[in-house]
NUDREN-848907 format. One line per field, with one value per residue (C-alpha): x, y, z; residue number from 1; residue in three letters. Coordinates in Angstrom, 1 decimal. Example, Ala and Ser with C-alpha at 12.3 -4.5 7.8 and 13.67 -1.06 7.14 Angstrom:
<nodes>
X <- (12.3 | 13.7)
Y <- (-4.5 | -1.1)
Z <- (7.8 | 7.1)
nr <- (1 | 2)
rest <- (ALA | SER)
</nodes>
This chain:
<nodes>
X <- (334.6 | 332.1 | 329.2 | 327.7 | 324.5 | 323.7 | 327.4 | 326.8 | 324.5 | 325.4 | 325.7 | 327.0 | 329.9 | 331.1 | 330.7 | 333.0 | 335.6 | 335.6 | 335.7 | 338.6 | 340.5 | 340.0 | 341.6 | 338.4 | 338.0 | 334.9 | 332.5 | 330.0 | 327.1 | 326.0 | 323.3 | 325.0 | 328.6 | 327.7 | 326.6 | 330.1 | 331.4 | 329.4 | 331.3 | 334.6 | 333.9 | 333.5 | 336.9 | 338.4 | 336.7 | 338.6 | 341.8 | 341.6 | 341.4 | 344.0 | 341.7 | 338.8 | 340.7 | 340.5 | 336.7 | 335.5 | 332.6 | 330.0 | 327.0 | 323.9 | 320.4 | 318.7 | 315.6 | 317.5 | 318.0 | 320.6 | 322.9 | 322.7 | 323.8 | 327.2 | 327.3 | 327.1 | 329.9 | 332.5 | 330.6 | 330.6 | 329.2 | 326.5 | 325.7 | 322.3 | 322.2 | 320.3 | 316.9 | 314.6 | 313.9 | 310.8 | 307.8 | 305.9 | 302.6 | 303.2 | 306.3 | 304.3 | 304.7 | 308.4 | 309.0 | 307.4 | 309.1 | 312.6 | 312.6 | 310.5 | 311.0 | 314.6 | 315.4 | 313.7 | 316.0 | 319.1 | 317.9 | 317.1 | 320.5 | 322.1 | 320.2 | 321.1 | 324.8 | 325.0 | 326.2 | 327.8 | 326.2 | 323.8 | 323.4 | 320.3 | 320.3 | 316.7 | 315.3 | 313.7 | 310.7 | 310.2 | 310.1 | 306.9 | 304.2 | 304.1 | 301.3 | 299.7 | 301.9 | 305.2 | 307.7 | 310.5 | 310.4 | 312.6 | 313.4 | 310.5 | 307.8 | 305.0 | 304.1 | 300.5 | 299.0 | 295.9 | 298.0 | 299.0 | 302.5 | 304.3 | 304.7 | 308.4 | 308.0 | 305.7 | 308.2 | 311.1 | 308.9 | 308.1 | 311.8 | 312.5 | 309.9 | 311.9 | 315.1 | 313.4 | 312.1 | 315.7 | 316.6 | 313.9 | 315.3 | 318.8 | 320.4 | 322.3 | 321.1 | 321.6 | 319.2 | 320.1 | 317.6 | 319.4 | 317.7 | 318.3 | 321.8 | 324.0 | 327.0 | 329.2 | 327.8 | 329.1 | 330.7 | 328.6 | 324.9 | 324.5 | 326.2 | 323.9 | 322.2 | 320.0 | 320.0 | 323.0 | 320.3 | 319.4 | 322.8 | 322.1 | 318.6 | 320.1 | 322.9 | 320.4 | 318.6 | 316.0 | 313.6 | 311.4 | 312.0 | 309.7 | 309.7 | 309.3 | 312.1 | 313.6 | 316.7 | 319.9 | 323.2 | 326.4 | 327.1 | 330.4 | 328.7 | 326.2 | 328.9 | 331.3 | 328.5 | 327.4 | 331.0 | 331.3 | 328.0 | 329.1 | 332.4 | 330.8 | 329.1 | 325.8 | 323.2 | 319.5 | 318.9 | 317.9 | 319.4 | 318.2 | 321.0 | 320.7 | 323.2 | 320.5 | 316.9 | 317.2 | 314.6 | 314.6 | 315.2 | 318.3 | 319.9 | 319.0 | 320.7 | 323.8 | 324.0 | 323.5 | 326.2 | 328.6 | 328.0 | 328.1 | 324.7 | 321.5 | 319.6 | 316.0 | 313.9 | 310.2 | 308.3 | 306.3 | 303.5 | 301.6 | 298.7 | 301.1 | 302.9 | 299.6 | 298.6 | 301.9 | 301.8 | 298.4 | 299.4 | 302.6 | 300.5 | 298.3 | 301.2 | 303.1 | 300.1 | 299.4 | 303.0 | 304.1 | 306.9 | 308.3 | 306.8 | 308.9 | 306.6 | 304.3 | 301.8 | 304.3 | 307.2 | 305.0 | 303.7 | 307.3 | 308.4 | 306.3 | 306.0 | 307.9 | 309.1 | 311.8 | 314.0 | 316.1 | 319.6 | 320.1 | 320.2 | 323.2 | 325.0 | 324.6 | 325.5 | 328.7 | 329.4 | 329.0 | 329.7 | 328.3 | 329.7 | 327.9 | 325.8 | 326.3 | 330.1 | 330.0 | 328.2 | 330.7 | 333.7 | 332.3 | 331.5 | 335.2 | 336.1)
Y <- (-35.3 | -34.6 | -32.1 | -30.4 | -28.5 | -26.1 | -25.6 | -22.2 | -23.6 | -25.1 | -28.7 | -28.0 | -25.7 | -28.2 | -31.0 | -29.1 | -28.7 | -32.4 | -33.4 | -31.1 | -32.4 | -35.9 | -35.0 | -34.9 | -32.8 | -30.8 | -28.5 | -26.5 | -24.5 | -21.1 | -18.5 | -15.3 | -14.3 | -13.0 | -16.5 | -17.9 | -15.7 | -17.7 | -20.8 | -19.0 | -17.9 | -21.6 | -22.4 | -19.4 | -20.4 | -23.8 | -22.1 | -23.9 | -20.9 | -22.3 | -25.3 | -23.0 | -22.1 | -25.7 | -25.6 | -25.2 | -22.8 | -22.6 | -20.3 | -22.4 | -23.0 | -26.3 | -24.9 | -23.7 | -26.6 | -25.0 | -24.1 | -27.7 | -29.0 | -27.4 | -28.2 | -32.0 | -32.1 | -34.6 | -35.4 | -38.9 | -38.4 | -36.0 | -34.6 | -32.8 | -30.5 | -27.5 | -26.9 | -24.1 | -24.2 | -22.3 | -23.0 | -19.9 | -21.0 | -18.2 | -20.1 | -23.3 | -22.8 | -21.9 | -24.9 | -27.3 | -25.8 | -25.7 | -28.9 | -31.2 | -29.8 | -28.9 | -32.3 | -33.9 | -31.9 | -33.1 | -36.7 | -36.5 | -35.2 | -37.8 | -40.6 | -39.1 | -38.7 | -42.1 | -40.8 | -43.6 | -42.6 | -39.9 | -38.6 | -36.7 | -34.6 | -34.9 | -34.3 | -36.1 | -34.0 | -36.4 | -39.5 | -41.2 | -40.7 | -42.9 | -45.4 | -45.9 | -48.9 | -47.3 | -45.3 | -44.4 | -43.0 | -45.0 | -45.2 | -47.8 | -45.7 | -45.1 | -41.6 | -40.9 | -38.5 | -38.0 | -36.4 | -32.7 | -32.0 | -28.7 | -27.5 | -28.0 | -31.7 | -32.4 | -30.8 | -32.9 | -36.1 | -35.3 | -34.7 | -38.2 | -39.7 | -38.1 | -39.7 | -43.2 | -42.7 | -42.1 | -45.4 | -47.2 | -45.8 | -47.2 | -44.6 | -45.8 | -43.5 | -42.8 | -40.6 | -39.2 | -37.7 | -35.5 | -34.0 | -30.4 | -29.7 | -27.6 | -25.9 | -22.9 | -19.5 | -17.0 | -13.9 | -11.8 | -11.7 | -11.7 | -15.1 | -16.9 | -19.9 | -22.8 | -23.7 | -21.4 | -18.7 | -20.5 | -19.5 | -15.9 | -15.9 | -17.2 | -14.7 | -11.9 | -12.9 | -15.5 | -15.7 | -18.6 | -22.3 | -25.3 | -28.9 | -30.5 | -32.6 | -33.7 | -35.2 | -33.1 | -33.7 | -31.8 | -30.7 | -32.5 | -35.8 | -35.2 | -34.7 | -37.4 | -39.9 | -38.9 | -39.3 | -42.8 | -43.9 | -42.7 | -44.4 | -47.7 | -50.4 | -49.4 | -48.1 | -47.5 | -47.0 | -44.1 | -43.4 | -41.3 | -39.2 | -38.0 | -38.1 | -37.9 | -36.9 | -33.8 | -31.6 | -28.0 | -26.6 | -28.6 | -27.6 | -24.0 | -24.1 | -25.7 | -22.9 | -20.2 | -21.6 | -22.0 | -18.3 | -17.2 | -15.6 | -15.9 | -19.1 | -18.9 | -18.9 | -18.7 | -21.9 | -21.4 | -23.9 | -25.2 | -22.7 | -19.8 | -21.0 | -21.4 | -17.9 | -16.5 | -18.0 | -16.7 | -13.2 | -13.4 | -14.2 | -11.2 | -8.9 | -10.1 | -9.6 | -6.1 | -4.9 | -7.0 | -8.6 | -12.1 | -14.7 | -15.4 | -18.1 | -20.3 | -23.0 | -25.7 | -24.3 | -23.7 | -27.3 | -28.6 | -26.7 | -28.8 | -32.1 | -35.0 | -37.1 | -39.7 | -40.8 | -44.0 | -43.9 | -47.7 | -48.4 | -46.1 | -47.3 | -50.9 | -50.2 | -48.2 | -48.6 | -44.8 | -43.1 | -39.6 | -36.6 | -35.6 | -32.6 | -30.8 | -31.2 | -30.1 | -26.9 | -26.1 | -26.7 | -25.0 | -21.8 | -21.4 | -21.1)
Z <- (212.6 | 215.4 | 215.0 | 218.1 | 218.0 | 220.8 | 221.4 | 223.1 | 225.8 | 229.2 | 228.1 | 224.6 | 225.8 | 228.4 | 225.8 | 223.4 | 226.1 | 226.9 | 223.2 | 222.4 | 225.5 | 224.2 | 220.9 | 218.7 | 215.6 | 216.4 | 214.5 | 216.4 | 214.9 | 216.2 | 215.4 | 216.5 | 217.2 | 220.6 | 221.7 | 221.0 | 223.8 | 226.3 | 225.2 | 225.3 | 228.9 | 229.9 | 228.5 | 230.3 | 233.6 | 233.5 | 232.2 | 228.9 | 226.6 | 224.2 | 223.4 | 222.4 | 219.2 | 218.1 | 217.6 | 214.0 | 214.2 | 211.5 | 211.4 | 211.0 | 212.4 | 213.0 | 211.3 | 208.3 | 205.8 | 203.5 | 206.4 | 207.7 | 204.3 | 204.9 | 208.6 | 207.9 | 205.4 | 206.6 | 209.9 | 211.4 | 214.9 | 216.1 | 219.6 | 219.4 | 222.4 | 220.8 | 222.3 | 223.5 | 227.2 | 228.3 | 230.6 | 229.3 | 227.6 | 225.1 | 223.7 | 222.8 | 219.1 | 219.3 | 221.5 | 219.1 | 216.1 | 217.6 | 219.7 | 217.4 | 213.9 | 214.6 | 215.9 | 212.9 | 210.6 | 212.4 | 212.4 | 208.7 | 207.8 | 210.0 | 208.2 | 204.8 | 205.6 | 207.2 | 210.6 | 212.7 | 216.0 | 217.2 | 220.8 | 221.7 | 225.0 | 226.2 | 229.7 | 232.6 | 231.6 | 228.7 | 230.9 | 231.8 | 234.5 | 237.6 | 237.9 | 241.3 | 242.1 | 241.1 | 243.2 | 240.9 | 237.3 | 235.0 | 231.3 | 231.0 | 232.8 | 230.3 | 229.1 | 229.8 | 227.3 | 229.5 | 232.3 | 232.2 | 230.8 | 230.2 | 226.6 | 227.2 | 228.2 | 225.3 | 222.9 | 224.3 | 224.1 | 220.5 | 219.8 | 221.2 | 218.9 | 216.0 | 217.2 | 217.5 | 214.0 | 212.9 | 214.6 | 212.7 | 209.5 | 210.3 | 212.6 | 215.7 | 218.6 | 222.2 | 224.2 | 227.6 | 230.0 | 232.5 | 235.6 | 236.6 | 235.3 | 237.6 | 236.2 | 237.1 | 237.5 | 234.9 | 236.2 | 233.8 | 234.1 | 230.3 | 230.2 | 232.6 | 231.1 | 232.1 | 235.7 | 236.5 | 236.9 | 240.2 | 241.6 | 240.7 | 242.4 | 245.6 | 245.5 | 245.0 | 248.2 | 247.3 | 250.3 | 249.5 | 249.5 | 248.6 | 249.8 | 246.4 | 244.9 | 241.6 | 240.2 | 240.0 | 238.2 | 237.4 | 233.9 | 234.1 | 234.7 | 231.9 | 229.2 | 230.5 | 230.5 | 227.0 | 225.8 | 227.4 | 225.8 | 222.4 | 222.7 | 223.9 | 221.9 | 223.5 | 221.1 | 220.6 | 224.3 | 226.6 | 230.0 | 232.9 | 234.2 | 237.8 | 240.6 | 243.3 | 244.1 | 246.2 | 248.0 | 246.7 | 250.1 | 250.6 | 247.2 | 247.8 | 251.2 | 249.7 | 247.1 | 249.7 | 252.0 | 249.0 | 248.0 | 251.7 | 251.5 | 253.7 | 253.2 | 251.8 | 255.0 | 254.1 | 253.1 | 250.0 | 250.3 | 247.2 | 247.8 | 247.8 | 244.7 | 242.9 | 243.9 | 242.7 | 239.3 | 238.7 | 239.9 | 237.7 | 234.7 | 235.2 | 235.9 | 232.8 | 230.6 | 231.9 | 231.6 | 228.6 | 230.6 | 230.4 | 232.8 | 235.9 | 237.3 | 235.4 | 236.3 | 235.2 | 237.3 | 240.3 | 240.2 | 239.8 | 242.8 | 245.2 | 243.2 | 244.7 | 241.7 | 242.3 | 239.4 | 239.1 | 237.7 | 238.1 | 234.3 | 233.6 | 236.7 | 235.6 | 232.0 | 232.7 | 236.4 | 236.7 | 240.0 | 239.9 | 241.7 | 244.9 | 243.8 | 247.1 | 246.9 | 243.3 | 244.2 | 246.9 | 244.7 | 241.6 | 243.5 | 244.2 | 240.5)
nr <- (1 | 2 | 3 | 4 | 5 | 6 | 7 | 8 | 9 | 10 | 11 | 12 | 13 | 14 | 15 | 16 | 17 | 18 | 19 | 20 | 21 | 22 | 23 | 24 | 25 | 26 | 27 | 28 | 29 | 30 | 31 | 32 | 33 | 34 | 35 | 36 | 37 | 38 | 39 | 40 | 41 | 42 | 43 | 44 | 45 | 46 | 47 | 48 | 49 | 50 | 51 | 52 | 53 | 54 | 55 | 56 | 57 | 58 | 59 | 60 | 61 | 62 | 63 | 64 | 65 | 66 | 67 | 68 | 69 | 70 | 71 | 72 | 73 | 74 | 75 | 76 | 77 | 78 | 79 | 80 | 81 | 82 | 83 | 84 | 85 | 86 | 87 | 88 | 89 | 90 | 91 | 92 | 93 | 94 | 95 | 96 | 97 | 98 | 99 | 100 | 101 | 102 | 103 | 104 | 105 | 106 | 107 | 108 | 109 | 110 | 111 | 112 | 113 | 114 | 115 | 116 | 117 | 118 | 119 | 120 | 121 | 122 | 123 | 124 | 125 | 126 | 127 | 128 | 129 | 130 | 131 | 132 | 133 | 134 | 135 | 136 | 137 | 138 | 139 | 140 | 141 | 142 | 143 | 144 | 145 | 146 | 147 | 148 | 149 | 150 | 151 | 152 | 153 | 154 | 155 | 156 | 157 | 158 | 159 | 160 | 161 | 162 | 163 | 164 | 165 | 166 | 167 | 168 | 169 | 170 | 171 | 172 | 173 | 174 | 175 | 176 | 177 | 178 | 179 | 180 | 181 | 182 | 183 | 184 | 185 | 186 | 187 | 188 | 189 | 190 | 191 | 192 | 193 | 194 | 195 | 196 | 197 | 198 | 199 | 200 | 201 | 202 | 203 | 204 | 205 | 206 | 207 | 208 | 209 | 210 | 211 | 212 | 213 | 214 | 215 | 216 | 217 | 218 | 219 | 220 | 221 | 222 | 223 | 224 | 225 | 226 | 227 | 228 | 229 | 230 | 231 | 232 | 233 | 234 | 235 | 236 | 237 | 238 | 239 | 240 | 241 | 242 | 243 | 244 | 245 | 246 | 247 | 248 | 249 | 250 | 251 | 252 | 253 | 254 | 255 | 256 | 257 | 258 | 259 | 260 | 261 | 262 | 263 | 264 | 265 | 266 | 267 | 268 | 269 | 270 | 271 | 272 | 273 | 274 | 275 | 276 | 277 | 278 | 279 | 280 | 281 | 282 | 283 | 284 | 285 | 286 | 287 | 288 | 289 | 290 | 291 | 292 | 293 | 294 | 295 | 296 | 297 | 298 | 299 | 300 | 301 | 302 | 303 | 304 | 305 | 306 | 307 | 308 | 309 | 310 | 311 | 312 | 313 | 314 | 315 | 316 | 317 | 318 | 319 | 320 | 321 | 322 | 323 | 324 | 325 | 326 | 327 | 328 | 329 | 330 | 331 | 332 | 333)
rest <- (MET | VAL | LEU | VAL | THR | GLY | GLY | THR | GLY | LEU | VAL | GLY | SER | HIS | LEU | LEU | LEU | HIS | LEU | ILE | GLU | ASN | GLY | GLU | ASN | VAL | ARG | ALA | ILE | TYR | ARG | SER | GLN | ASN | ASN | ILE | GLU | LYS | THR | LYS | SER | VAL | PHE | GLU | LEU | TYR | LYS | LYS | THR | GLU | LEU | PHE | GLU | LYS | ILE | GLU | TRP | LEU | GLU | ALA | ASP | ILE | LEU | ASP | ILE | PRO | SER | LEU | GLU | ILE | ALA | PHE | ASN | GLY | ILE | GLU | TYR | VAL | TYR | HIS | CYS | ALA | ALA | LEU | ILE | SER | PHE | ASP | PRO | LYS | ASP | GLU | GLU | ALA | LEU | ARG | LYS | THR | ASN | ILE | GLU | GLY | THR | ALA | ASN | ILE | VAL | ASN | PHE | SER | ILE | ALA | ARG | GLU | ILE | LYS | LYS | PHE | CYS | PHE | VAL | SER | SER | ILE | ALA | ALA | LEU | GLY | ASP | LEU | ALA | ALA | HIS | GLU | THR | TYR | ILE | THR | GLU | GLU | THR | ASP | TRP | ASN | PRO | GLU | LYS | PRO | HIS | SER | ASP | TYR | ALA | ILE | SER | LYS | TYR | GLY | ALA | GLU | MET | GLU | VAL | TRP | ARG | GLY | HIS | GLN | GLU | GLY | LEU | ASP | VAL | ILE | ILE | ILE | ASN | PRO | GLY | VAL | ILE | LEU | GLY | PRO | ILE | PRO | LYS | GLU | LYS | SER | LYS | GLN | GLN | GLY | SER | SER | GLU | LEU | TYR | ALA | LYS | VAL | ALA | ASN | GLY | LEU | SER | PHE | TYR | THR | LEU | GLY | ASN | THR | GLY | PHE | ILE | SER | VAL | ASP | ASP | VAL | VAL | LYS | THR | ALA | LEU | GLN | LEU | MET | LYS | SER | ASP | ILE | LYS | ASN | GLU | ARG | PHE | THR | LEU | ILE | ALA | ASP | ASN | ILE | VAL | PHE | LYS | ASP | ILE | LEU | ASN | THR | ILE | ALA | ASP | ALA | LEU | ASN | VAL | LYS | ARG | PRO | HIS | ARG | HIS | ALA | LYS | PRO | ALA | LEU | MET | ASN | PHE | LEU | TRP | ILE | ALA | ASP | GLY | ILE | PHE | SER | THR | LEU | PHE | PHE | GLN | LYS | ARG | ARG | LEU | THR | LYS | ALA | THR | ALA | LYS | ALA | SER | TYR | SER | LYS | ASN | LEU | TYR | SER | ASN | GLU | LYS | ILE | LYS | THR | ALA | LEU | GLY | THR | VAL | PHE | LEU | ASP | VAL | HIS | GLU | TYR | VAL | LYS | ASN | ILE | SER | LYS | LEU)
</nodes>
């Protein structure tokens, strides 16, 4: 049997769909009944509602040891997708606890129960920092602790260290580092998750664009590649998963065209983004509201990092979906 953590998130819900389609017996853990509806909506979107009933759901938390005791009964393979995603400095403690301590718990149970293979969904945020002579960030790029990193990036890097510890203690592991993951936009605002919020912002009239870039990939490619790696003889390796490096302006324009709305038309230069994150910090503090823009997200919007996907393409011969075409097609569902 296969265990999936984070089965109510963007990656986890699509992973459950693909696992069930492949005839796997799957158990997914959840923290609240309402979250399960997010996963059900994904199955409904792809007209696979009947497959949703084949998931064995179990209420558990990656930070709650007793609940994990039950969750791991009869499990042979683990996909660890559960994580907290936040770039708000106020969430530093929660990020470290969920992403590092929670991963350590899942790794420890996987070792104790002699799991056959373990897949961890990390992030390109946990990859290294370019040296002066380097152009592309790869799986071998060194992490420089002297350089600034977001609390989220640090927590994912720390989580990877727990996975490698598990490997040293005898666990066969795979780590995948996806770029910005694009999936379908839920019809209901309450079911938006992850990068699907980007669709909603454009649909609601986003005016600004930036000229930074990063790696993008469809959620379908993420889960299909994870499944291929887990079924293969490949083990104890990490893989960067991006379809392409794309300028933010270009992906925003593609989304706007797909949704038939006005394209963002005002260039937000680095100076403006830096002013905005400071202003947002003051506003959120005064009015006790959640941060909408942080120093980390502002910097990311104009940073120009290039990521290499050559390792996964060589290992599996992977051909990724064109992200622009994916956006056009997914918007029609």
